[in-house]
PDB file with one MODEL, atoms N, CA, C and O in Angstrom:
MODEL        1
ATOM      1  N   MET A   1      91.952  88.175  83.821  1.00  0.00           N
ATOM      2  CA  MET A   1      92.998  88.622  82.931  1.00  0.00           C
ATOM      3  C   MET A   1      93.924  87.438  82.652  1.00  0.00           C
ATOM      4  O   MET A   1      94.354  86.737  83.568  1.00  0.00           O
ATOM      5  N   THR A   2      94.216  87.237  81.395  1.00  0.00           N
ATOM      6  CA  THR A   2      95.088  86.132  81.021  1.00  0.00           C
ATOM      7  C   THR A   2      96.553  86.515  81.235  1.00  0.00           C
ATOM      8  O   THR A   2      96.876  87.683  81.450  1.00  0.00           O
ATOM      9  N   ASN A   3      97.429  85.518  81.174  1.00  0.00           N
ATOM     10  CA  ASN A   3      98.860  85.794  81.318  1.00  0.00           C
ATOM     11  C   ASN A   3      99.360  86.744  80.235  1.00  0.00           C
ATOM     12  O   ASN A   3     100.171  87.630  80.507  1.00  0.00           O
ATOM     13  N   MET A   4      98.877  86.560  79.003  1.00  0.00           N
ATOM     14  CA  MET A   4      99.302  87.434  77.910  1.00  0.00           C
ATOM     15  C   MET A   4      98.858  88.879  78.168  1.00  0.00           C
ATOM     16  O   MET A   4      99.613  89.818  77.915  1.00  0.00           O
ATOM     17  N   GLU A   5      97.643  89.050  78.668  1.00  0.00           N
ATOM     18  CA  GLU A   5      97.167  90.398  78.983  1.00  0.00           C
ATOM     19  C   GLU A   5      98.026  91.017  80.088  1.00  0.00           C
ATOM     20  O   GLU A   5      98.361  92.201  80.035  1.00  0.00           O
ATOM     21  N   LEU A   6      98.372  90.217  81.074  1.00  0.00           N
ATOM     22  CA  LEU A   6      99.205  90.693  82.170  1.00  0.00           C
ATOM     23  C   LEU A   6     100.573  91.130  81.656  1.00  0.00           C
ATOM     24  O   LEU A   6     101.080  92.182  82.046  1.00  0.00           O
ATOM     25  N   VAL A   7     101.165  90.329  80.788  1.00  0.00           N
ATOM     26  CA  VAL A   7     102.478  90.655  80.231  1.00  0.00           C
ATOM     27  C   VAL A   7     102.416  91.943  79.408  1.00  0.00           C
ATOM     28  O   VAL A   7     103.312  92.781  79.498  1.00  0.00           O
ATOM     29  N   LEU A   8     101.367  92.100  78.612  1.00  0.00           N
ATOM     30  CA  LEU A   8     101.232  93.320  77.824  1.00  0.00           C
ATOM     31  C   LEU A   8     101.031  94.540  78.713  1.00  0.00           C
ATOM     32  O   LEU A   8     101.538  95.621  78.415  1.00  0.00           O
ATOM     33  N   ASN A   9     100.297  94.367  79.796  1.00  0.00           N
ATOM     34  CA  ASN A   9     100.110  95.446  80.753  1.00  0.00           C
ATOM     35  C   ASN A   9     101.454  95.841  81.366  1.00  0.00           C
ATOM     36  O   ASN A   9     101.760  97.023  81.521  1.00  0.00           O
ATOM     37  N   MET A  10     102.237  94.835  81.706  1.00  0.00           N
ATOM     38  CA  MET A  10     103.563  95.089  82.278  1.00  0.00           C
ATOM     39  C   MET A  10     104.468  95.766  81.245  1.00  0.00           C
ATOM     40  O   MET A  10     105.235  96.664  81.592  1.00  0.00           O
ATOM     41  N   LEU A  11     104.385  95.345  79.986  1.00  0.00           N
ATOM     42  CA  LEU A  11     105.173  95.964  78.921  1.00  0.00           C
ATOM     43  C   LEU A  11     104.816  97.438  78.778  1.00  0.00           C
ATOM     44  O   LEU A  11     105.703  98.280  78.636  1.00  0.00           O
ATOM     45  N   ALA A  12     103.534  97.754  78.813  1.00  0.00           N
ATOM     46  CA  ALA A  12     103.095  99.148  78.716  1.00  0.00           C
ATOM     47  C   ALA A  12     103.645  99.963  79.884  1.00  0.00           C
ATOM     48  O   ALA A  12     104.113 101.087  79.697  1.00  0.00           O
ATOM     49  N   GLU A  13     103.588  99.401  81.073  1.00  0.00           N
ATOM     50  CA  GLU A  13     104.065 100.121  82.256  1.00  0.00           C
ATOM     51  C   GLU A  13     105.569 100.349  82.231  1.00  0.00           C
ATOM     52  O   GLU A  13     106.035 101.458  82.492  1.00  0.00           O
ATOM     53  N   VAL A  14     106.327  99.310  81.918  1.00  0.00           N
ATOM     54  CA  VAL A  14     107.778  99.455  81.917  1.00  0.00           C
ATOM     55  C   VAL A  14     108.229 100.352  80.763  1.00  0.00           C
ATOM     56  O   VAL A  14     109.204 101.091  80.900  1.00  0.00           O
ATOM     57  N   SER A  15     107.537 100.293  79.643  1.00  0.00           N
ATOM     58  CA  SER A  15     107.869 101.168  78.522  1.00  0.00           C
ATOM     59  C   SER A  15     107.624 102.626  78.891  1.00  0.00           C
ATOM     60  O   SER A  15     108.470 103.486  78.645  1.00  0.00           O
ATOM     61  N   ALA A  16     106.472 102.897  79.479  1.00  0.00           N
ATOM     62  CA  ALA A  16     106.150 104.266  79.881  1.00  0.00           C
ATOM     63  C   ALA A  16     107.121 104.768  80.946  1.00  0.00           C
ATOM     64  O   ALA A  16     107.541 105.924  80.912  1.00  0.00           O
ATOM     65  N   THR A  17     107.473 103.907  81.884  1.00  0.00           N
ATOM     66  CA  THR A  17     108.416 104.299  82.934  1.00  0.00           C
ATOM     67  C   THR A  17     109.774 104.646  82.347  1.00  0.00           C
ATOM     68  O   THR A  17     110.374 105.657  82.711  1.00  0.00           O
ATOM     69  N   ASP A  18     110.257 103.806  81.437  1.00  0.00           N
ATOM     70  CA  ASP A  18     111.556 104.041  80.816  1.00  0.00           C
ATOM     71  C   ASP A  18     111.549 105.329  79.995  1.00  0.00           C
ATOM     72  O   ASP A  18     112.490 106.120  80.065  1.00  0.00           O
ATOM     73  N   MET A  19     110.488 105.538  79.219  1.00  0.00           N
ATOM     74  CA  MET A  19     110.381 106.760  78.415  1.00  0.00           C
ATOM     75  C   MET A  19     110.273 107.993  79.304  1.00  0.00           C
ATOM     76  O   MET A  19     110.798 109.056  78.971  1.00  0.00           O
ATOM     77  N   SER A  20     109.596 107.846  80.424  1.00  0.00           N
ATOM     78  CA  SER A  20     109.442 108.950  81.360  1.00  0.00           C
ATOM     79  C   SER A  20     110.793 109.337  81.959  1.00  0.00           C
ATOM     80  O   SER A  20     111.087 110.520  82.132  1.00  0.00           O
ATOM     81  N   ARG A  21     111.594 108.352  82.269  1.00  0.00           N
ATOM     82  CA  ARG A  21     112.935 108.646  82.815  1.00  0.00           C
ATOM     83  C   ARG A  21     113.791 109.377  81.795  1.00  0.00           C
ATOM     84  O   ARG A  21     114.561 110.272  82.142  1.00  0.00           O
ATOM     85  N   ASP A  22     113.650 108.987  80.533  1.00  0.00           N
ATOM     86  CA  ASP A  22     114.445 109.617  79.479  1.00  0.00           C
ATOM     87  C   ASP A  22     113.990 111.035  79.170  1.00  0.00           C
ATOM     88  O   ASP A  22     114.821 111.911  78.928  1.00  0.00           O
ATOM     89  N   SER A  23     112.680 111.275  79.175  1.00  0.00           N
ATOM     90  CA  SER A  23     112.161 112.582  78.751  1.00  0.00           C
ATOM     91  C   SER A  23     111.849 113.525  79.907  1.00  0.00           C
ATOM     92  O   SER A  23     111.688 114.728  79.697  1.00  0.00           O
ATOM     93  N   ASP A  24     111.760 112.988  81.132  1.00  0.00           N
ATOM     94  CA  ASP A  24     111.461 113.784  82.324  1.00  0.00           C
ATOM     95  C   ASP A  24     110.283 114.736  82.087  1.00  0.00           C
ATOM     96  O   ASP A  24     110.448 115.956  82.108  1.00  0.00           O
ATOM     97  N   PRO A  25     109.086 114.164  81.860  1.00  0.00           N
ATOM     98  CA  PRO A  25     107.929 115.000  81.544  1.00  0.00           C
ATOM     99  C   PRO A  25     107.505 115.884  82.720  1.00  0.00           C
ATOM    100  O   PRO A  25     107.617 115.505  83.885  1.00  0.00           O
ATOM    101  N   VAL A  26     107.013 117.077  82.369  1.00  0.00           N
ATOM    102  CA  VAL A  26     106.530 118.022  83.371  1.00  0.00           C
ATOM    103  C   VAL A  26     105.087 118.367  83.024  1.00  0.00           C
ATOM    104  O   VAL A  26     104.792 118.768  81.898  1.00  0.00           O
ATOM    105  N   GLY A  27     104.201 118.212  83.982  1.00  0.00           N
ATOM    106  CA  GLY A  27     102.799 118.555  83.762  1.00  0.00           C
ATOM    107  C   GLY A  27     102.001 117.380  83.227  1.00  0.00           C
ATOM    108  O   GLY A  27     102.543 116.419  82.681  1.00  0.00           O
ATOM    109  N   ILE A  28     100.702 117.494  83.403  1.00  0.00           N
ATOM    110  CA  ILE A  28      99.802 116.395  83.064  1.00  0.00           C
ATOM    111  C   ILE A  28      99.810 116.093  81.572  1.00  0.00           C
ATOM    112  O   ILE A  28      99.695 114.930  81.187  1.00  0.00           O
ATOM    113  N   ASP A  29      99.941 117.101  80.726  1.00  0.00           N
ATOM    114  CA  ASP A  29      99.927 116.865  79.283  1.00  0.00           C
ATOM    115  C   ASP A  29     101.125 116.023  78.839  1.00  0.00           C
ATOM    116  O   ASP A  29     100.972 115.097  78.042  1.00  0.00           O
ATOM    117  N   GLU A  30     102.300 116.339  79.346  1.00  0.00           N
ATOM    118  CA  GLU A  30     103.503 115.586  78.974  1.00  0.00           C
ATOM    119  C   GLU A  30     103.474 114.175  79.561  1.00  0.00           C
ATOM    120  O   GLU A  30     103.884 113.219  78.902  1.00  0.00           O
ATOM    121  N   VAL A  31     102.997 114.047  80.784  1.00  0.00           N
ATOM    122  CA  VAL A  31     102.905 112.728  81.421  1.00  0.00           C
ATOM    123  C   VAL A  31     101.910 111.853  80.660  1.00  0.00           C
ATOM    124  O   VAL A  31     102.163 110.669  80.436  1.00  0.00           O
ATOM    125  N   THR A  32     100.787 112.435  80.268  1.00  0.00           N
ATOM    126  CA  THR A  32      99.783 111.695  79.500  1.00  0.00           C
ATOM    127  C   THR A  32     100.360 111.227  78.165  1.00  0.00           C
ATOM    128  O   THR A  32     100.103 110.104  77.731  1.00  0.00           O
ATOM    129  N   LYS A  33     101.129 112.080  77.525  1.00  0.00           N
ATOM    130  CA  LYS A  33     101.747 111.732  76.243  1.00  0.00           C
ATOM    131  C   LYS A  33     102.678 110.527  76.405  1.00  0.00           C
ATOM    132  O   LYS A  33     102.658 109.611  75.582  1.00  0.00           O
ATOM    133  N   VAL A  34     103.485 110.527  77.456  1.00  0.00           N
ATOM    134  CA  VAL A  34     104.409 109.417  77.706  1.00  0.00           C
ATOM    135  C   VAL A  34     103.640 108.135  78.019  1.00  0.00           C
ATOM    136  O   VAL A  34     104.010 107.060  77.547  1.00  0.00           O
ATOM    137  N   ALA A  35     102.578 108.242  78.807  1.00  0.00           N
ATOM    138  CA  ALA A  35     101.757 107.069  79.142  1.00  0.00           C
ATOM    139  C   ALA A  35     101.139 106.470  77.879  1.00  0.00           C
ATOM    140  O   ALA A  35     101.100 105.249  77.724  1.00  0.00           O
ATOM    141  N   LYS A  36     100.660 107.323  76.984  1.00  0.00           N
ATOM    142  CA  LYS A  36     100.076 106.837  75.735  1.00  0.00           C
ATOM    143  C   LYS A  36     101.132 106.175  74.853  1.00  0.00           C
ATOM    144  O   LYS A  36     100.835 105.207  74.152  1.00  0.00           O
ATOM    145  N   GLN A  37     102.351 106.684  74.883  1.00  0.00           N
ATOM    146  CA  GLN A  37     103.432 106.071  74.111  1.00  0.00           C
ATOM    147  C   GLN A  37     103.748 104.675  74.647  1.00  0.00           C
ATOM    148  O   GLN A  37     103.985 103.751  73.869  1.00  0.00           O
ATOM    149  N   GLY A  38     103.752 104.519  75.963  1.00  0.00           N
ATOM    150  CA  GLY A  38     103.963 103.202  76.558  1.00  0.00           C
ATOM    151  C   GLY A  38     102.861 102.238  76.182  1.00  0.00           C
ATOM    152  O   GLY A  38     103.119 101.068  75.900  1.00  0.00           O
ATOM    153  N   GLY A  39     101.633 102.726  76.177  1.00  0.00           N
ATOM    154  CA  GLY A  39     100.502 101.904  75.765  1.00  0.00           C
ATOM    155  C   GLY A  39     100.594 101.507  74.301  1.00  0.00           C
ATOM    156  O   GLY A  39     100.198 100.404  73.925  1.00  0.00           O
ATOM    157  N   ALA A  40     101.120 102.409  73.474  1.00  0.00           N
ATOM    158  CA  ALA A  40     101.262 102.121  72.044  1.00  0.00           C
ATOM    159  C   ALA A  40     102.268 100.990  71.810  1.00  0.00           C
ATOM    160  O   ALA A  40     102.101 100.188  70.892  1.00  0.00           O
ATOM    161  N   VAL A  41     103.300 100.929  72.634  1.00  0.00           N
ATOM    162  CA  VAL A  41     104.279  99.847  72.518  1.00  0.00           C
ATOM    163  C   VAL A  41     103.589  98.505  72.748  1.00  0.00           C
ATOM    164  O   VAL A  41     103.782  97.560  71.984  1.00  0.00           O
ATOM    165  N   ALA A  42     102.784  98.431  73.805  1.00  0.00           N
ATOM    166  CA  ALA A  42     102.065  97.192  74.118  1.00  0.00           C
ATOM    167  C   ALA A  42     101.021  96.876  73.042  1.00  0.00           C
ATOM    168  O   ALA A  42     100.824  95.714  72.689  1.00  0.00           O
ATOM    169  N   LYS A  43     100.364  97.896  72.530  1.00  0.00           N
ATOM    170  CA  LYS A  43      99.359  97.692  71.477  1.00  0.00           C
ATOM    171  C   LYS A  43     100.017  97.113  70.222  1.00  0.00           C
ATOM    172  O   LYS A  43      99.480  96.195  69.602  1.00  0.00           O
ATOM    173  N   ASP A  44     101.178  97.652  69.856  1.00  0.00           N
ATOM    174  CA  ASP A  44     101.896  97.137  68.692  1.00  0.00           C
ATOM    175  C   ASP A  44     102.286  95.678  68.896  1.00  0.00           C
ATOM    176  O   ASP A  44     102.169  94.862  67.982  1.00  0.00           O
ATOM    177  N   ALA A  45     102.753  95.353  70.110  1.00  0.00           N
ATOM    178  CA  ALA A  45     103.134  93.970  70.417  1.00  0.00           C
ATOM    179  C   ALA A  45     101.913  93.050  70.345  1.00  0.00           C
ATOM    180  O   ALA A  45     102.000  91.945  69.811  1.00  0.00           O
ATOM    181  N   ARG A  46     100.788  93.500  70.876  1.00  0.00           N
ATOM    182  CA  ARG A  46      99.559  92.699  70.830  1.00  0.00           C
ATOM    183  C   ARG A  46      99.128  92.432  69.401  1.00  0.00           C
ATOM    184  O   ARG A  46      98.839  91.294  69.031  1.00  0.00           O
ATOM    185  N   LYS A  47      99.087  93.487  68.602  1.00  0.00           N
ATOM    186  CA  LYS A  47      98.652  93.328  67.214  1.00  0.00           C
ATOM    187  C   LYS A  47      99.589  92.411  66.437  1.00  0.00           C
ATOM    188  O   LYS A  47      99.139  91.597  65.631  1.00  0.00           O
ATOM    189  N   SER A  48     100.886  92.541  66.678  1.00  0.00           N
ATOM    190  CA  SER A  48     101.859  91.690  65.998  1.00  0.00           C
ATOM    191  C   SER A  48     101.656  90.227  66.378  1.00  0.00           C
ATOM    192  O   SER A  48     101.661  89.352  65.511  1.00  0.00           O
ATOM    193  N   TYR A  49     101.477  89.959  67.669  1.00  0.00           N
ATOM    194  CA  TYR A  49     101.245  88.586  68.119  1.00  0.00           C
ATOM    195  C   TYR A  49      99.959  88.019  67.518  1.00  0.00           C
ATOM    196  O   TYR A  49      99.942  86.894  67.018  1.00  0.00           O
ATOM    197  N   GLU A  50      98.890  88.804  67.570  1.00  0.00           N
ATOM    198  CA  GLU A  50      97.607  88.329  67.045  1.00  0.00           C
ATOM    199  C   GLU A  50      97.695  88.047  65.540  1.00  0.00           C
ATOM    200  O   GLU A  50      97.114  87.079  65.048  1.00  0.00           O
ATOM    201  N   ARG A  51      98.416  88.888  64.828  1.00  0.00           N
ATOM    202  CA  ARG A  51      98.564  88.695  63.384  1.00  0.00           C
ATOM    203  C   ARG A  51      99.359  87.417  63.081  1.00  0.00           C
ATOM    204  O   ARG A  51      99.003  86.658  62.180  1.00  0.00           O
ATOM    205  N   ARG A  52     100.422  87.191  63.830  1.00  0.00           N
ATOM    206  CA  ARG A  52     101.287  86.038  63.581  1.00  0.00           C
ATOM    207  C   ARG A  52     100.691  84.720  64.081  1.00  0.00           C
ATOM    208  O   ARG A  52     100.869  83.676  63.454  1.00  0.00           O
ATOM    209  N   SER A  53      99.989  84.775  65.203  1.00  0.00           N
ATOM    210  CA  SER A  53      99.466  83.542  65.801  1.00  0.00           C
ATOM    211  C   SER A  53      98.043  83.216  65.354  1.00  0.00           C
ATOM    212  O   SER A  53      97.616  82.062  65.406  1.00  0.00           O
ATOM    213  N   GLY A  54      97.324  84.226  64.920  1.00  0.00           N
ATOM    214  CA  GLY A  54      95.915  84.022  64.570  1.00  0.00           C
ATOM    215  C   GLY A  54      95.019  83.927  65.795  1.00  0.00           C
ATOM    216  O   GLY A  54      93.840  83.593  65.676  1.00  0.00           O
ATOM    217  N   LYS A  55      95.566  84.216  66.973  1.00  0.00           N
ATOM    218  CA  LYS A  55      94.808  84.159  68.229  1.00  0.00           C
ATOM    219  C   LYS A  55      94.575  85.562  68.756  1.00  0.00           C
ATOM    220  O   LYS A  55      95.400  86.456  68.564  1.00  0.00           O
ATOM    221  N   LYS A  56      93.433  85.750  69.427  1.00  0.00           N
ATOM    222  CA  LYS A  56      93.146  87.013  70.108  1.00  0.00           C
ATOM    223  C   LYS A  56      93.693  86.947  71.528  1.00  0.00           C
ATOM    224  O   LYS A  56      93.630  85.903  72.178  1.00  0.00           O
ATOM    225  N   ILE A  57      94.221  88.048  71.997  1.00  0.00           N
ATOM    226  CA  ILE A  57      94.787  88.091  73.345  1.00  0.00           C
ATOM    227  C   ILE A  57      93.778  88.596  74.366  1.00  0.00           C
ATOM    228  O   ILE A  57      93.680  88.040  75.460  1.00  0.00           O
ATOM    229  N   VAL A  58      93.040  89.622  74.037  1.00  0.00           N
ATOM    230  CA  VAL A  58      92.133  90.260  74.987  1.00  0.00           C
ATOM    231  C   VAL A  58      90.980  89.317  75.299  1.00  0.00           C
ATOM    232  O   VAL A  58      90.336  88.781  74.397  1.00  0.00           O
ATOM    233  N   SER A  59      90.732  89.123  76.586  1.00  0.00           N
ATOM    234  CA  SER A  59      89.672  88.228  77.037  1.00  0.00           C
ATOM    235  C   SER A  59      88.574  89.045  77.728  1.00  0.00           C
ATOM    236  O   SER A  59      88.774  90.220  78.036  1.00  0.00           O
ATOM    237  N   PRO A  60      87.434  88.432  77.967  1.00  0.00           N
ATOM    238  CA  PRO A  60      86.364  89.147  78.673  1.00  0.00           C
ATOM    239  C   PRO A  60      86.612  89.215  80.185  1.00  0.00           C
ATOM    240  O   PRO A  60      85.825  89.823  80.911  1.00  0.00           O
ATOM    241  N   LEU A  61      87.678  88.607  80.656  1.00  0.00           N
ATOM    242  CA  LEU A  61      87.972  88.617  82.088  1.00  0.00           C
ATOM    243  C   LEU A  61      88.514  89.976  82.497  1.00  0.00           C
ATOM    244  O   LEU A  61      89.516  90.438  81.952  1.00  0.00           O
ATOM    245  N   ASN A  62      87.858  90.612  83.447  1.00  0.00           N
ATOM    246  CA  ASN A  62      88.341  91.877  83.974  1.00  0.00           C
ATOM    247  C   ASN A  62      87.769  92.099  85.365  1.00  0.00           C
ATOM    248  O   ASN A  62      86.959  91.306  85.846  1.00  0.00           O
ATOM    249  N   ALA A  63      88.186  93.164  85.998  1.00  0.00           N
ATOM    250  CA  ALA A  63      87.769  93.419  87.374  1.00  0.00           C
ATOM    251  C   ALA A  63      86.273  93.658  87.488  1.00  0.00           C
ATOM    252  O   ALA A  63      85.688  93.390  88.537  1.00  0.00           O
ATOM    253  N   LYS A  64      85.641  94.156  86.432  1.00  0.00           N
ATOM    254  CA  LYS A  64      84.213  94.444  86.492  1.00  0.00           C
ATOM    255  C   LYS A  64      83.386  93.184  86.704  1.00  0.00           C
ATOM    256  O   LYS A  64      82.384  93.213  87.418  1.00  0.00           O
ATOM    257  N   ASN A  65      83.798  92.070  86.087  1.00  0.00           N
ATOM    258  CA  ASN A  65      83.005  90.849  86.221  1.00  0.00           C
ATOM    259  C   ASN A  65      83.718  89.778  87.038  1.00  0.00           C
ATOM    260  O   ASN A  65      83.321  88.614  87.002  1.00  0.00           O
ATOM    261  N   LEU A  66      84.757  90.148  87.768  1.00  0.00           N
ATOM    262  CA  LEU A  66      85.512  89.194  88.571  1.00  0.00           C
ATOM    263  C   LEU A  66      84.629  88.539  89.634  1.00  0.00           C
ATOM    264  O   LEU A  66      84.700  87.326  89.830  1.00  0.00           O
ATOM    265  N   LYS A  67      83.801  89.324  90.319  1.00  0.00           N
ATOM    266  CA  LYS A  67      82.929  88.777  91.355  1.00  0.00           C
ATOM    267  C   LYS A  67      81.958  87.770  90.747  1.00  0.00           C
ATOM    268  O   LYS A  67      81.730  86.699  91.308  1.00  0.00           O
ATOM    269  N   GLU A  68      81.397  88.118  89.611  1.00  0.00           N
ATOM    270  CA  GLU A  68      80.462  87.227  88.926  1.00  0.00           C
ATOM    271  C   GLU A  68      81.146  85.917  88.522  1.00  0.00           C
ATOM    272  O   GLU A  68      80.573  84.838  88.675  1.00  0.00           O
ATOM    273  N   LEU A  69      82.356  86.019  88.012  1.00  0.00           N
ATOM    274  CA  LEU A  69      83.088  84.818  87.613  1.00  0.00           C
ATOM    275  C   LEU A  69      83.424  83.957  88.827  1.00  0.00           C
ATOM    276  O   LEU A  69      83.337  82.731  88.760  1.00  0.00           O
ATOM    277  N   LYS A  70      83.803  84.584  89.924  1.00  0.00           N
ATOM    278  CA  LYS A  70      84.130  83.855  91.147  1.00  0.00           C
ATOM    279  C   LYS A  70      82.891  83.111  91.669  1.00  0.00           C
ATOM    280  O   LYS A  70      82.979  81.951  92.069  1.00  0.00           O
ATOM    281  N   GLU A  71      81.755  83.783  91.661  1.00  0.00           N
ATOM    282  CA  GLU A  71      80.515  83.147  92.118  1.00  0.00           C
ATOM    283  C   GLU A  71      80.156  81.958  91.240  1.00  0.00           C
ATOM    284  O   GLU A  71      79.696  80.928  91.733  1.00  0.00           O
ATOM    285  N   LYS A  72      80.366  82.105  89.952  1.00  0.00           N
ATOM    286  CA  LYS A  72      80.080  81.005  89.014  1.00  0.00           C
ATOM    287  C   LYS A  72      80.996  79.816  89.306  1.00  0.00           C
ATOM    288  O   LYS A  72      80.542  78.672  89.338  1.00  0.00           O
ATOM    289  N   GLU A  73      82.292  80.092  89.520  1.00  0.00           N
ATOM    290  CA  GLU A  73      83.248  79.028  89.838  1.00  0.00           C
ATOM    291  C   GLU A  73      82.855  78.320  91.130  1.00  0.00           C
ATOM    292  O   GLU A  73      82.904  77.093  91.203  1.00  0.00           O
ATOM    293  N   ASP A  74      82.462  79.088  92.156  1.00  0.00           N
ATOM    294  CA  ASP A  74      82.062  78.511  93.436  1.00  0.00           C
ATOM    295  C   ASP A  74      80.818  77.654  93.280  1.00  0.00           C
ATOM    296  O   ASP A  74      80.687  76.635  93.958  1.00  0.00           O
ATOM    297  N   GLY A  75      79.912  78.038  92.413  1.00  0.00           N
ATOM    298  CA  GLY A  75      78.685  77.280  92.169  1.00  0.00           C
ATOM    299  C   GLY A  75      78.936  75.982  91.424  1.00  0.00           C
ATOM    300  O   GLY A  75      78.150  75.043  91.546  1.00  0.00           O
ATOM    301  N   ASP A  76      80.020  75.908  90.651  1.00  0.00           N
ATOM    302  CA  ASP A  76      80.364  74.720  89.890  1.00  0.00           C
ATOM    303  C   ASP A  76      80.979  73.624  90.745  1.00  0.00           C
ATOM    304  O   ASP A  76      81.040  72.467  90.330  1.00  0.00           O
ATOM    305  N   GLU A  77      81.428  73.982  91.922  1.00  0.00           N
ATOM    306  CA  GLU A  77      82.113  72.997  92.767  1.00  0.00           C
ATOM    307  C   GLU A  77      81.178  72.089  93.482  1.00  0.00           C
ATOM    308  O   GLU A  77      81.617  71.213  94.227  1.00  0.00           O
TER     309      GLU A  77
ENDMDL
END
């Protein structure tokens, strides 16, 4: 995960947390709605950055292939 991906993840989390405090959701449906709203904030920020910079933020690095990437790095040494 790149630094930009990490920051966007943090933005989604803090946005959802703040909205949750304001709306005090009850039940899974309301909590899910707030979580999606937090994610939408980060998505909007990502799209805006990508549009302005011409760069993509999302990388192929993730937990699913972390072991594979680590093994590749170890083999390069």
